[in-house]
N, C-alpha and C positions, 0 to 999 in steps of 0.2 A: 134359688140362685147360689148354689154351693160352688165354691171354687177349690182347686187343689191347694192353694195357699191357706185357705180356711181350714181344710182338713189337716194340713201340716201343723198349723198353729194349735188346733185342738188336740192333735196327737201328742204334743208336748205335755199337756196336762194329763193325758191318759198315761203316758210313760212315767211321769213323776208320781202319779197316784199308784200305779202298779208297782213301781220300785219301792215306794214307802210301804205298801201293803205286803210285799214280799219280805222286805226288811223286818217288818213287825212280826211276820210269821216265823222268820228265822230266829229273831230275838226271843220270842215267847215259846218257841219250839211247838207251835200249833199248826205248822204247815204240813199238810198231808201230801201223799203222792199225787193225788188228783189236783189239788189246789196248786202244787208246785208246777205241774205240767201246764195247767191252764194259765197260771201266772206267767210262766216263761213264754208261752205263746203270745199272750197279750203284750208282754214287755218287748218281745222281738218285733211284733207287727207295729207297735206304736213307735219304737225306735227307728224302724225303717221308714215309717211315714214322716216322722218329725225331722229327720235329717236326710233329705233326698240327695244332697251333694256329697255326703259321706259314703265311703265304700261299705257295702253290706257286710263283707267279711270282717272289717274292723269293728263295726257296731256289734255284731254278734259275738265276736271274739272278746270285746270288752264286757258284754253281758255275761259271757261264760266265766271270765276271770272274776267278775263281781259276785256271781253266784257261788263259785268255789270258795272265795274269801268269806262270804256270808255263812256258808255251811261250816267252814272251819271255825269261825267265831262262835257259831251256835254249838259246835262240839266242845269248845273250850268252856263255854258257859254251862252246858247241860251235862257234859261228860259222856254223851252218847253220839256216835257218828252215824248219821242217817245216810248210808251209802245208796240205798234205793232212791231216796228223795233227790240226791244229787244226780244220780244216773238218769232219772226221769227228766229232770230239768235240762241237763246237757243234751240228752237225746232229742228233746223237743227242739232245742236250738239247732241241732244237727239236721233235723227234718226240715226246718225252715230254710236252712242253707241248701239242702238238696233241691228243694223246689226252686230256689233262686238259680242254681246251676242248670237245672232243666230248662228254665226260661231263657237263660243265656244260650244254651245249645239250640233252642228253638229259633232264637234270633239269628244265630249263625247260619242255621239251615235256611232261613228265609233270604238272607243276604248273600251267602256264598255256599250254595248247596253242593257244588261239585269240587270245591277246593279242599285239599287234604288239610287235616287239623294241624299238621306240622308246619304248613305254609301260612297259617293264619296267625301271624304275630300281632297280637293286639296290645302288647305291652309298650305303649308309647304315652308320653305325657306331653301334651301340646305339640305333637308332631316330632318330638325328639325321642328317638328309639333308645330303649334301655340296653338292647343287645347290640354288640358292635356290628357295624355295617360290613357287608361282604365287599370283595374287590369290585364286583360289578356295580354295586350300589355307589361305591366311592367314585368309580369312573363316571357314572351317570351324573353324579353331583358336580364333578369337575368339568362336565360336558366334553369328555374325551370321546374320540371316535371309536375306541375299543369296546365301548359298551354296546 
C-alpha cells in the first residue's frame, strides 16, 4: 500500500543521505568520477521526488551551485582542482534536465499536437500572464465588440 506521499517523504531521507555522502566525498577528496556521477544522479532524483511542488530547474540549479561550491571548497583544502569530477557531476544533472524537457515536450504533444510552439505560452502563474497581453486579449477581457 505504497502512496506517492510516502515516496516523497522517504526521498527526503535519501536526498539528505546522498548530500551528506557527497559532501564527505568532497571534503575527504575520495570522490571518484563514477561515484560523483552516480551521487549526482541519486541527488537529482531524490530532490525531484521529495519536493514535487518545486520547479525542477530550480532544484537542479541549486544542486549544481552546491556541487560547484563543494568542488571549490575541496580545491581550497586539497590544492587540486578535479575538473573532470565537476564536469561529470554537472553533466549528469544536465542529462536529468534533458529528460525532464523531453517529458514536457511529450506532454505538449499530447495536449496540443498541432499548435505552433510560439503560440504555446505556458508562462502563467495562477492565470496571470507574465507576458503583456495583446490588444485583442485586452479587448476580449473588456468585453469589447472589436474582439
